[in-house]
N, C-alpha and C positions, 0 to 999 in steps of 0.2 A: 122415567129418563128426559134428562133435560136433553129441550130441542132447539138447534141455534140455527141462523140464517146466512147464507153465504150467496151472492152475487152466482149469478149462472156462468160465470165462466174460472168461476170461486177465487181469487183474486184478492178479494175485498170478502170482509166481514163486515153485512150492511146492522144498522142498529134496527129493531124491531119494535113491533104495536106493543105486545106484553114482557113482563119480564119477575118471573121468581127468585127467590131468595137461593143461593146453591141448599141444600140439602149433606150434599160430602163433597168435598174438594180436594184438589192435592197442595192448597198456596199457590197455583200460577194464579190463580184471579186474583187474589189478592198482591201478588210481584208485577203483573203485567200496568197495573196504571203506574208504578215508580221506573218500568223499565222502559216504556216506551218512552219516544221526543216530546215535546215543550206542546204539539202539535194537540191531542189528545189530554193532555192533566201536565199540567205545568207544576211545577214544582221551584220553592225556593231554593236561590244559590247561595245565601248565608241570612243567619239573621237578622231582622228589623220592623218593620211594622206597613201598614196599609196605607198608604199617604195621599191615593185622591180615589175618587171612586164618580166613572163620570159614564150613565145610565143614557145618555142622550147621544155621544159620541163612542157611545160601548167599548169604552177601554176603565183598564185598574194601575193604577201607581203602586209600586213598589219601592220604596224610603230605605237602604240597607244599611243597616249603623257601619260601614264602610266610608257611608257618604255617597255612592251611587245609586243608581235611580233606573230601574226597572219600568216597562208599559206592560202589561198583558194586552192581547188586541181580544177585545170581547163579541168582535163581528164575524157574521157566517164567512168560511172561506172555501170554496169548491172547488174540486181538484177532478179529474175526468178519469173513469174506471177506467183501462187496462180493455181496450181489446170489447168494445162496448157501447153504448148508444144515450148511455147516462153518468152525474156525478154523485159522486158523495162528498157533503156537504159535512164539513167540523166547525163545531162553536163555544168557545170554551164559555162557562158559566162562575162565579167561586164558589167557593166550598161552605154550607149554612154556615151563616155566626159571623162568617166576617166582614166587618165593616172598618172603614174610615177610624188609624187612631188602633187597630186589632194585630198583638205582637206576633211575628212568623218568626220557624227559624228554617234552621239550616234542612235542605230538603225537604219540607214538610209542600205537601202540595195545595196552591193557593186556589189551584179553579179547572174546572172538570166537562168533560162532553158528553152531557146526561143522557144523551146517545149513545153515548159508550160504556159509562160507569155510573157508579149507584154510590154513595156515602155509605162504608158500613155501620161508620157510630161510632168508632169509634178514634175520626179525624181522619180513617183512611176508604181507599174506593174499594169495591168491588166490581171486575169486571161483568156486564149484564149477559148473560152467555147461551140467556135462553125461556124457557117452560118448562112444566113441571108436565111429560104428559103420559103417558104410559103406549110399552113397545108392543107391538107381536113378532115372533119370528115367524116367517112362513113362505117356505117355497110356492109361491103363482106366477101366470103367468105375467103378470105384469109389478112383482117384484124379480126380476129376471136381470142374475150379477150385482149392478148396486143400482136400481128402481125399487122406490117406494112409493104407499100408498098415504096418504095424512086425508083426514077428515074437515068437513067444510069451518067445522069450528077452530079446528089448531090452527088454518090457514089463516082464518084469522086474527088471532092471536098470532100470528108471526109475519103479521104483513110490515111491509120493510119501506121504512123511507129512505127514494131514492132522489136527486134533484136534476129536474131534467133543463135542457137551453134549450128556446124559442131565442130565432133572431128574427129583428127586422131590418134591412136596408132601405135607407132613404137617400133619394138621392138626393142631392144639392140645393136644387130649387124647389125640395118639400117645404110645407107647408104645416109643421109637427102643431098641432091641434089637444092632443091628451094625452100622457104619459103613465102608467101605472108605476108605483112606486115599492116600495119594500114595507116587507108588513102587511100589502093586499094580497084578498082571500081569493082566486079564481075559481071560474069554475069554463067546464069548455065550451067557449065565442064569448069568452066576456073579453073587453075588449082591452091591449093592453099597449097600443097606439092606435089613435086616429091621424092621419095626417090627407094632405092633398097634395096633388102631383101638379107640381105649376109645369105647362112646357117653355123651352126655351124655343120656340119653332117660330119664327117669326107670320108665317103662313096660319098658323092655327090657332097666334093670337089675335090675328088680321081679322081671322074668320069670325069668331068667336066678338069678337068689340062689333062686326055687321047687325049680327045677330038679336042685337037689342039688350039695357040693361034687364030689360023685364023679367027675361027669365036668366042673371046672373046667381039666383038661389038654386033653379033647378041643373045648374050648369055644376055651379060648385058641389051640389048634394051629389051628382054625375062623377065627379073625378077624387069623392071623397072613399077613403080606403082603413079598411080598419082591422089588426092584426088583431089576430085573438086567438086564446090559450087553447090547449088540446086537450087541459086535463087540469083537474079539482086538483087544490095548491094553496101554496101557499108564494108568495112573493118576499124571497128571503136574498138576493144580489143582482141591481144590476146594473151592466160595466159600458158606460160605453167609449165609441171605439170611433176615428174618425181618416180620410184619408185625401181632406184636401185645404188651402189654407180656409184658415172663420174665416176671411173677406169672402171669398166666394162662396159663403153655405146661403140660401137664405135667414132673413132676418128674425125667426122661429127659434131655427134652429142655430143660427149663433147664439139666442137667449137661453137657451137651455143646456150651452156648453157653458158658458156664462154662470151660470147660475148651479151647476153642476163641478167648475172645478171653484166656485166663491164655497161649495159646501164642504169639500176636498181643503181646499185651505184651509179654512175655520181648524179640520178633523189633523189636519201637517202642526197648530201651531202644538195642542192637546198631546199630540204624539211624539211634539221632541224632536224626530226623525231614529228611535226607539226601533232598533234594527226587525224584519221581517214586518211590522206593523204594513197598514194601507191604508192607503188615507179614497185609497176609491177614485180619484180620479182622471178625468176622461182620459185617453189613450190617444194620443198623433202616430197611428202607425206608415210604413212607406210600401204599402202591396198594396194590390187590389184585391183581392182570396182571404177571406179569416175559413182556413177547414172547409172549404172546399164554395163560401159563401162566398159570391162578387159583393166586393163595396168601391162605392165609388160617392161618395158623400160622411154618409155616420151611418153605423152597423150599431143597435140596441141586442144586447143580450141579456135577455131576461131569464135567472136561477129561478125552476119553479121547485120546491119542495112539496112531491109527492108518494101519499098512500100508496103502494099496491098489496094488495094481498097474495099471497102466496097459491103458485099457480105451477101448474105442466111446465119443465122446461128449466126450473128455479132448483137450488141445488144445499140439504141442508146438511147439519151436524149432527152428530149423536155425542151425547157429555160430554164435549170441546173435547173427542180424541181425535181420531182420522179415521172413523167409519163415516164417512158422506154416503149421500145420495141426492140421487134428480129425483125429481117427482114424478109418476107417472098419471098419476091421475088425484084427484082430490072425489071424493067420498060425499057426495049431496044428504043434506039430513033423512037421515032414519034409511043408510046403507051400509050406518057403522056397523063391525064389529062388537061380538060380545064375549065377555072372557067366559070362562067356565067357572067364576066366580060372580058370574052378572054386572061388571061394570063394563062400560065400554072402552074399544080403545082407540085410539086416533091415530095411531104408527104407524104403518106395517115396515119389517123390514125381508130381505131372506140370508137365514143361516146364514149361506155360502159367500154373502158380501163380508160378513165377519171375521169369517173361515182365510178371504183371499185376503183381505188386507189386514189378516193377524190381528186383531183389534182385539183380543183376548180381556183385557181390560175393560172391556163392556159388561161383559157378564158380571164383573164385581160392584161395579157402580150400578148395574138394574136389580141387582142383588135386595143393595147395602142400599136404595131408594126407598127397595119394595118396605123392607125389614122397617125404616122410619118412618113409614106412611102409614104400614098395620101397628106400628106402638102407639103413630096419632089417637087414629081411631081404637082402637085396643080401654086408650085410657078416658079417654067422651066417654066412651060406651060404661064404664068405670063409675065416670061423676053422674052420668044422666041415669045410674038406677040410685 
């Protein structure tokens, strides 16, 4: 049976670490790429060709035969997962084999998000619904109602990629020294931003002057602050917000804003005002709080992609059906149940869950997959003989 992953709130399907091709499908896994919007699967509006690919600016340009053009934004886009503390990030990649000059037809899939779709080999896409695993129906105290148990192996295979937001608030006079960049790999306590708080208090400044220049280095170290990452992952986006006039900011903050604005202006030229594409320019805001974070100067938002193993409280689905379960326990190595024919079982669900959700297609899906797996094994044994 195929196992997929959802967020704890069940409002989003999450990209997972492993994926195995479908043995049995309904066709929905193939039609989904065509039915969804351009965010996860970009389709051509008409016949044309790939006119340009700019890997540095992360864009691709399509020239249609009618003379119009379209720009595909290949940079990451993060959106808040409703009701939770993490974000979902989508990022398009061109389909295999496409290059500058390649012809495309109306409705053809030009780019896709590899976190959710995989090329099917015939120019289309198939939804990455999960991994193949052995399932057992068993009524236990830890499979009560919608509770399920999974093995450590399955928990690692279905590790989900989520995006964590880490914010750093800088005062207007802060002396910014280093900032993490998009693409940086971070771990807990890796510096995202190093800055020095500078006081405007005249009395404090006068006191520091009297201390003497020989203590400048020590004082500088005491004033230095380091904002660190809390998880291991990769920085996929950095957003810059500010609510002070640039002239009120310290020279280092002004320099950082100007550098970010130059990079955004360069990307804007490439994008050419394409709808939906973002340059990533610093944003001037007119409020003193952003999602509860006080802003008095500059706010840096670091979006970090993190891989998280499946654990208690996570919701999983079976076979792409409505049969869902909340993980109550992860069975560690040595605790895995074994079926009568000697195979390890990775997923335990209550039969009452199937009845209450009226997902009887679960049985047909399980049996069909089991027949195909057993048939393959018998054929391999015949060839070995």
